[in-house]
C-alpha positions in Angstrom: 30.0 9.0 1.3 30.4 6.3 -1.9 29.6 6.5 -5.1 27.2 3.3 -6.4 26.4 2.1 -9.7 22.8 0.6 -10.7 21.4 -1.8 -13.1 19.6 -4.0 -14.3 20.6 -7.3 -16.0 20.8 -6.9 -19.4 19.7 -10.4 -20.3 19.5 -9.3 -24.4 23.3 -8.2 -24.3 24.8 -9.7 -21.7 25.4 -13.1 -22.3 25.7 -14.9 -25.6 24.6 -18.8 -26.5 26.2 -21.9 -27.5 24.7 -24.0 -29.9 22.8 -26.6 -27.1 21.2 -23.2 -25.6 23.3 -22.6 -22.9 23.9 -19.1 -22.3 27.9 -18.1 -21.7 28.9 -14.1 -20.5 29.7 -11.9 -23.2 32.6 -10.3 -22.0 31.5 -7.3 -25.3 28.2 -7.4 -23.8 26.9 -4.4 -22.1 28.1 -4.8 -18.8 31.0 -6.3 -20.3 31.9 -3.9 -23.3 31.8 -1.0 -20.1 33.9 -2.5 -17.4 36.6 -3.8 -19.4 37.4 -0.5 -21.2 37.5 1.0 -17.2 34.2 3.1 -17.4 33.0 1.6 -14.4 35.1 2.7 -11.4 32.6 2.5 -8.2 32.8 1.5 -4.6 30.0 -1.1 -5.2 27.5 -1.6 -8.4 24.1 -3.0 -7.2 23.0 -5.5 -10.1 19.0 -5.9 -10.3 17.1 -9.1 -11.9 13.2 -9.8 -11.6 14.2 -13.3 -10.1 13.0 -13.9 -6.4 16.3 -15.7 -5.3 19.9 -17.2 -6.0 19.4 -20.1 -8.4 16.1 -18.9 -10.0 17.5 -17.9 -13.2 21.2 -19.0 -14.0 21.5 -16.7 -16.4 21.6 -13.9 -14.1 24.2 -15.5 -11.6 26.2 -16.6 -14.9 26.9 -12.6 -15.4 27.2 -11.8 -11.8 30.0 -14.5 -12.1 31.8 -12.8 -15.7 31.6 -9.3 -14.1 33.4 -10.3 -10.5 36.6 -10.1 -11.9 36.3 -6.8 -13.1 34.1 -4.5 -10.6 35.1 -3.6 -6.9 32.1 -5.3 -5.1 29.4 -6.6 -7.4 26.2 -7.2 -5.0 23.7 -9.3 -6.6 19.7 -7.8 -5.8 16.9 -10.0 -6.3 13.4 -8.0 -6.7 11.0 -10.8 -7.0 9.2 -9.5 -10.0 6.9 -11.6 -12.1 7.3 -12.0 -15.8 3.8 -10.2 -16.6 5.4 -7.1 -14.0 7.8 -6.3 -16.2 6.0 -3.7 -18.4 4.2 -2.3 -15.0 5.3 0.9 -14.1 3.9 0.8 -10.9 5.7 -2.3 -9.6 8.9 -1.6 -10.7 8.9 1.8 -9.0 8.0 0.5 -6.1 10.3 -2.3 -5.9 13.8 0.3 -7.3 12.8 2.5 -5.1 13.0 0.1 -1.7 16.7 0.1 -3.3 17.8 3.5 -3.6 16.0 4.7 -0.2 18.4 2.3 1.4 21.4 4.7 0.3 20.3 8.4 1.5 24.2 9.7 1.6 25.6 8.1 -0.8 26.0 9.6 -4.9 24.4 6.8 -6.8 24.6 6.7 -10.9 21.9 4.4 -12.7 22.6 3.2 -16.0 19.1 3.2 -17.6 20.0 1.2 -21.1 19.5 -2.4 -19.9 16.2 -2.9 -19.0 12.9 -2.4 -20.6 10.6 0.6 -21.2 8.9 0.4 -18.1 12.3 -0.1 -16.0 14.0 3.0 -17.8 10.9 5.6 -17.0 10.9 4.2 -13.4 15.0 5.6 -13.2 13.7 9.0 -14.9 11.2 9.7 -12.3 13.3 7.9 -9.1 16.1 10.6 -10.4 13.2 13.2 -10.6 12.9 12.5 -6.9 15.7 11.6 -5.2 18.2 14.1 -5.6 21.2 11.9 -5.0 20.5 9.8 -8.3 21.9 10.2 -11.7 21.2 8.3 -14.4 23.2 7.8 -18.2 23.4 5.6 -20.6 26.1 4.3 -22.8 26.1 4.0 -26.9 26.8 0.3 -27.9 29.8 -0.7 -29.3 28.1 -0.5 -33.1 27.6 3.2 -33.0 31.0 4.4 -31.5 33.5 4.0 -34.3 35.8 2.0 -33.3 35.8 4.5 -29.9 35.8 3.3 -26.2 32.4 4.0 -24.5 31.5 7.0 -22.8 28.6 8.1 -20.4 25.8 10.4 -21.6 24.0 11.8 -19.2 20.4 12.5 -19.4 19.8 15.9 -17.1 16.7 16.5 -15.4 15.8 19.6 -15.1 13.1 20.4 -12.3 11.5 23.5 -13.8 9.9 20.9 -16.6 8.4 18.7 -14.2 5.1 19.2 -12.8 4.9 21.5 -9.6 3.4 18.3 -7.4 5.8 16.1 -9.5 9.1 17.5 -7.7 11.9 15.0 -5.6 12.1 14.0 -2.3 14.9 13.1 -0.4 15.3 10.1 1.8 15.3 12.1 5.2 11.9 12.6 4.3 11.4 8.9 5.3 13.1 8.4 8.5 10.3 8.7 11.0 7.7 6.5 8.9 9.4 4.0 7.4 6.0 3.3 6.1 7.7 0.6 2.8 9.2 -1.5 5.0 6.7 -5.0 5.7 7.7 -4.6 9.5 6.8 -1.4 9.9 4.1 -0.6 12.5 2.4 2.6 11.3 2.0 4.7 14.4 1.2 3.7 18.2 -2.8 3.3 18.0 -2.4 0.7 15.2 0.6 -1.1 16.9 -1.8 -3.3 19.2 -3.6 -4.4 15.6 -0.4 -5.0 13.8 1.3 -6.8 16.8 -1.6 -9.4 16.8 -1.3 -9.8 13.5 1.8 -10.5 13.2 1.5 -13.7 15.9 -1.4 -14.6 13.2 1.1 -14.5 10.5 2.9 -17.1 12.1 0.9 -19.8 12.2 0.6 -21.9 9.1 -3.3 -21.3 7.9 -5.2 -20.3 10.6 -8.2 -18.6 9.8 -9.3 -14.9 10.3 -12.1 -12.6 11.0 -11.1 -9.0 10.8 -14.3 -6.8 12.4 -14.5 -3.2 12.3 -16.2 -0.3 10.5 -15.6 1.0 7.3 -12.5 2.5 6.8 -10.6 1.4 9.9 -8.0 0.1 7.5 -9.0 -4.0 8.0 -7.9 -4.9 4.6 -4.2 -3.5 5.5 -4.2 -5.9 8.2 -5.0 -8.6 5.9 -2.5 -7.7 4.0 0.3 -7.4 6.6 -0.7 -10.9 7.8 -0.1 -11.9 4.3 3.0 -10.3 4.2 4.3 -12.2 7.3 2.9 -15.0 6.5 6.4 -17.1 5.7 6.1 -19.0 2.2 2.4 -17.4 1.3 3.3 -14.0 0.9 5.6 -15.2 -2.5 2.0 -15.2 -4.6 0.0 -12.5 -4.1 -3.0 -11.9 -2.2 -6.5 -12.9 -3.6 -9.0 -10.3 -2.7 -12.8 -10.9 -3.2 -15.5 -8.3 -2.1 -18.4 -10.1 -1.4 -21.3 -7.7 -1.2 -20.4 -6.9 -4.6 -21.7 -10.0 -6.4 -24.8 -11.9 -6.1 -24.4 -15.8 -5.1 -23.9 -17.3 -8.8 -21.2 -15.1 -9.4 -19.9 -15.1 -6.2 -19.9 -18.9 -6.2 -18.2 -18.6 -9.6 -15.4 -15.8 -8.4 -14.6 -18.4 -5.3 -14.8 -21.7 -6.8 -14.7 -21.1 -10.7 -16.3 -22.7 -13.5 -16.2 -24.9 -16.4 -17.1 -24.8 -19.7 -20.4 -25.4 -20.4 -21.5 -24.8 -16.9 -23.9 -22.0 -18.0 -24.4 -19.6 -21.1 -21.6 -18.5 -21.9 -19.4 -20.1 -19.3 -15.8 -20.5 -19.8 -12.7 -22.6 -17.9 -11.7 -20.6 -14.9 -10.0 -21.1 -11.7 -11.5 -19.4 -9.4 -10.3 -17.2 -6.0 -9.5 -20.6 -4.1 -7.5 -21.9 -7.1 -5.6 -18.4 -7.3 -4.9 -18.3 -3.9 -3.6 -21.9 -3.5 -0.4 -21.4 -1.0 -1.7 -18.0 -1.0 -4.1 -16.2 0.9 -7.4 -15.2 0.1 -9.3 -12.3 2.0 -13.2 -11.7 1.4 -13.8 -8.7 2.5 -17.8 -8.0 3.9 -18.6 -11.5 4.4 -21.5 -10.8 6.8 -23.6 -10.1 3.5 -23.3 -13.0 1.9 -26.6 -15.5 1.7 -27.2 -18.5 3.5 -26.7 -20.8 0.5 -23.3 -19.2 0.2 -22.5 -19.3 3.7 -23.3 -22.9 3.7 -21.0 -23.5 0.4 -18.4 -21.8 2.1 -18.6 -23.8 5.2 -18.1 -26.7 3.9 -15.0 -25.4 1.6 -13.2 -24.6 4.8 -13.6 -27.6 6.2 -12.5 -30.1 3.9 -10.0 -27.5 2.2 -11.1 -28.9 -1.0 -13.0 -27.3 -3.9 -15.5 -27.7 -6.9 -15.9 -25.5 -10.0 -19.8 -24.7 -10.8 -20.6 -27.0 -13.0 -18.2 -29.8 -12.6 -20.2 -32.2 -9.9 -17.2 -35.2 -10.0 -13.9 -33.1 -9.5 -13.0 -31.7 -6.1 -9.1 -30.1 -5.9 -7.8 -29.7 -3.0 -6.2 -26.3 -2.1 -3.7 -24.8 0.6 -5.4 -21.4 1.4 -5.1 -19.2 4.5 -8.7 -17.1 4.6 -9.2 -14.1 6.1 -12.7 -12.8 6.3 -13.9 -8.9 7.0 -16.7 -7.4 7.8 -17.8 -3.8 9.1 -21.2 -5.6 10.8 -21.5 -7.2 14.4 -21.4 -10.5 13.2 -22.0 -12.1 16.4 -25.6 -10.1 16.4 -26.2 -11.6 12.8 -25.9 -15.6 14.5 -28.2 -14.6 17.5 -30.7 -13.1 14.7 -30.5 -16.3 12.7 -29.1 -14.3 9.9 -25.4 -16.1 9.8 -24.8 -19.4 11.0 -22.9 -20.1 14.1 -20.9 -22.8 12.7 -19.3 -20.7 10.0 -18.8 -17.7 12.5 -16.6 -19.9 14.7 -14.7 -21.7 11.8 -14.1 -17.9 11.0 -13.7 -17.2 14.7 -10.4 -19.0 15.3 -8.0 -15.6 15.1 -9.4 -12.7 15.1 -8.7 -8.9 14.8 -10.9 -5.7 15.7 -10.5 -1.9 14.8 -11.4 0.6 16.8 -13.5 3.6 15.2 -11.3 6.7 15.1 -13.7 8.8 17.1 -12.7 6.4 19.6 -8.8 6.9 19.5 -7.3 8.6 22.2 -6.3 12.2 21.5 -2.3 12.0 20.9 -3.2 9.2 19.0 -5.1 10.7 16.5 -2.8 13.2 16.3 0.1 11.2 15.5 -2.1 9.3 12.8 -3.4 12.1 11.4 0.6 13.7 11.3 1.3 10.2 9.8 -0.7 10.6 6.7 0.1 14.0 6.2 3.7 13.1 5.8 2.2 9.8 3.3 0.4 12.2 1.2 3.4 14.6 0.8 5.8 12.0 -0.4 2.6 10.7 -2.5 2.5 14.3 -4.4 6.2 14.7 -3.8 6.2 17.7 -2.3 9.7 18.6 -0.8 9.4 19.1 2.9 10.7 22.3 3.2 7.1 22.8 1.1 4.7 20.7 3.2 1.1 21.9 4.2 0.7 23.8 6.9 -2.4 24.3 9.2 -3.6 27.3 10.7 -5.0 27.4 13.9 -8.9 27.2 12.9 -8.5 24.8 10.2 -6.4 22.2 13.0 -9.0 23.2 15.5 -11.4 22.0 12.9 -10.6 19.2 11.9 -9.3 17.5 15.3 -13.0 18.4 16.4 -14.5 16.4 13.6 -15.2 12.8 14.0 -14.9 11.5 10.9 -17.4 8.7 10.3 -15.5 7.3 7.7 -12.8 6.9 10.1 -9.4 6.5 8.7 -9.8 6.3 5.1 -11.9 9.8 5.1 -9.5 11.3 7.3 -7.0 10.4 4.2 -9.1 11.1 1.3 -9.6 14.5 3.2 -5.4 15.5 3.3 -5.1 13.9 -0.1 -7.9 16.5 -1.1 -5.9 19.2 0.4 -2.7 18.4 -0.8 -4.6 19.0 -4.2 -6.0 21.9 -4.1 -3.5 23.5 -1.4 -0.5 25.4 -1.7 1.0 25.9 1.3 -1.4 26.8 4.7 -4.6 25.2 5.1 -7.4 27.6 6.3 -10.4 27.2 7.5 -11.9 27.9 3.8 -10.3 24.9 2.6 -12.2 22.3 4.3 -15.4 21.1 3.3 -18.4 21.9 4.0 -19.6 18.7 6.3 -16.4 19.3 8.2 -16.7 23.4 8.6 -20.3 23.1 9.8 -20.9 20.3 12.0 -23.7 18.3 11.3 -25.9 18.5 14.3 -29.6 19.4 13.1 -30.3 20.7 9.7 -33.5 22.9 11.3 -33.7 26.6 11.2 -35.1 26.7 14.6 -34.3 29.4 17.0 -33.0 26.7 19.4 -31.1 25.0 16.8 -29.6 27.4 15.3 -28.6 28.5 19.0 -26.9 25.1 19.5 -25.0 24.7 16.3 -23.5 28.0 17.4 -23.0 26.8 20.8 -20.5 23.7 19.5 -19.0 25.8 17.0 -18.0 28.5 19.3 -16.7 25.5 21.6 -14.7 23.9 19.2 -13.0 27.4 18.3 -12.0 27.2 21.8 -9.7 24.4 21.5 -13.1 22.6 23.6 -12.8 24.5 26.4 -15.8 24.9 28.3 -14.7 28.7 30.4 -13.0 29.6 27.4 -16.0 29.1 25.4 -18.7 30.6 28.0 -16.6 33.6 28.4 -16.7 34.6 24.6 -20.5 33.9 24.4 -20.9 35.9 26.9 -24.5 36.7 28.7 -26.5 33.6 28.4 -23.5 31.4 27.6 -23.3 29.9 30.8 -20.8 26.7 31.4 -23.6 24.9 32.3 -25.4 25.0 29.1 -22.0 24.7 27.3 -21.7 21.6 29.1 -24.9 20.3 28.3 -24.9 21.4 24.5 -21.8 19.7 23.7 -22.8 16.0 26.4 -26.1 15.9 23.9 -24.4 15.9 20.7 -20.8 14.2 21.6 -22.2 12.1 24.7 -19.2 13.8 26.9 
């Protein structure tokens, strides 16, 4: 176990400037002052920068060189955070957390004086969640009256933190590791992500992702983007085509010039924003014939013209990933979707599987994975994670989840909001508790609903269900009802 120091470079205090503007390491600055007074004695000091690589910020490299004679081991860490995101708490949290979880068995101390308000807040929240992380500040020289610097520890009192924002340990993530880009979330997803990885190895192969709503099409698109060398340095740009009419969609994709229409202003458009990156076009099956033709031209020529500009053409280097829940080839046969655009999009493809068609083992694995993910999201310690009663678990397992993985995720998230420890049958939504077969009050329909309920309670065992139903509940009758509604 080692003692490790973490801190951000202090751009306002770690260096001074020559008259020509050249930055110089300041030995009396935020870090230099502490090292010269022997305050920082650690096995390793991880110095964080928002830069993405060595050489991108020469101020950072100058501070590193200035501290090296004092530090036992100084490790520069580049987090690739854009200038506009240094005040975005969510971005900062996600970035720094990836560093903290790499040292689950070490004693971590974070020097929180350097950095923006968002960076300092991030340290506080991480210290709440990670038991091995402590945070401190140091008074600057002007407030010390010539005395050496001292650490001023910031106490994190667990009782002052809301129940659902408790700390959790890195050991709770060992099985899933879903924060890493290389992760295949579950075996049920592996086939899709392995295919996606092959697509990512190409420079710009246009990709079509097919599958029902809620099966994770956008997650696969993001995975392709993140694994694409060069393109992942920029954000993926997403456009939901179903939400916009033709005029708005054309403006959103290709941009506009001032005066193109009333109140029009200069806008770059999604293709320009995604230059050297990835453009994700969701619900591509919903666009009109006119937009299909316009999009096809852009994909073929890799050139765009803003709305209202009839002369200019701009070359773009964009990987386009399109997705739809519709059966696109059927639309082609019906004449509702251009065949040439379909083939232009279908250079590479990934087709997801509805939740109800997953093998039982993969459903269970997916359930456990999402359950753990929600536990972490709501900061519930591992020893206090939700358990499920037999009836509740059987009912969940018997439900087909027409909303697919998204509906399963929302259900488990809902349970973590409302349930204290054990989930019982009454905690489940009515749509899941009471199987939605026929809503009529006819005796025949009520009997069928009762047979299905008993069948599910018996963990889908025909013999056991028949015994419980007693006279008139023969196994053949149970099988007939189950086949009628489940097709098996």
